[in-house]
N, C-alpha and C positions, 0 to 999 in steps of 0.2 A: 656518304654516297648520295643520299637523297638531296642534301643541301647543295652538293656540287651539281646535280642534275637540274635543280631549280635555278641556280645561278647561270648555268649554261643556257637554259631556255629564256631567261630574262636578260640575257646579255644584249648590249646595245647593237651588236652586229646583226642579230636576228637570223643567223644562219642555221640554228639548230633544228628548227621545225622543218624547213625544206630538206635538210639532210635526212630526216626520218623518212620522208617520202622517197628519197633516193635509195634508202636502205630497203624499203618495200619493193622498189623496182628491181634492185639487185637480187633480192630473194626470189622474186617472180621470175627473173631470168634464169636462175639456177633451177627452179622447179620446171620451167619450160624445157630446158635442156635435158633434165633427167627424164621428164615425161616423153620427150621425143626419142631419147636413146632407148628407153625401155618399151616403146610402142604403146604406152598407156594414153589413150585419147583423152580421157577425163583429166588426167594430171596435166597433160600438155595444154589443154584449153584453160584450166584454172591458172596455170603458170603464165599463160599469155594474157589473161585478164588481169592478173595481179601486176604484171609488168606494165601493161597499158595504164592501169590506175595509178601506179607509182610514178610513171613518167608525166602523166597529165597533172596529177596533184602536186608534183614537185614544181612545175612551172607556175601553177596557180598559187601555191603557198609562197613561193619566192616573190611573186608579184604582190601578193597581199601583205606579206610580212616585211619586205624590204622596200619595194618600190613606192608603195603608198606613203611610207614614212619619209622617204627622200623627197617625194613630190610635195608633201606637206611642209617640210623644211624650206624647200625652194620657194614655195608660195609665200611663206612668212618673210623670207629675205627680200622678195620682189615687191611685196605690198606690206610694209611695216605699219602703215596707217590703218589697215583694215582690222587690226586687233582692237582698236579703240571703239569700233562700231558695235 
């Protein structure tokens, strides 16, 4: 199980880490709804914070994990002579 998780995190696609942030956002949304339904202010606030952190970190992690690698590859394709410097 551990080996499978490590392979997933090191996969070339790079989608595992942003998916963890999406999971945090989904859990935060559930906590937010439960807190709002029961009238618990603290639970509602914590769920909202968790949802916001999950959404923001998902975009950031997706950008860092996937987009930077794509930009690096494109840069190497456009400027193959810069590797010699």
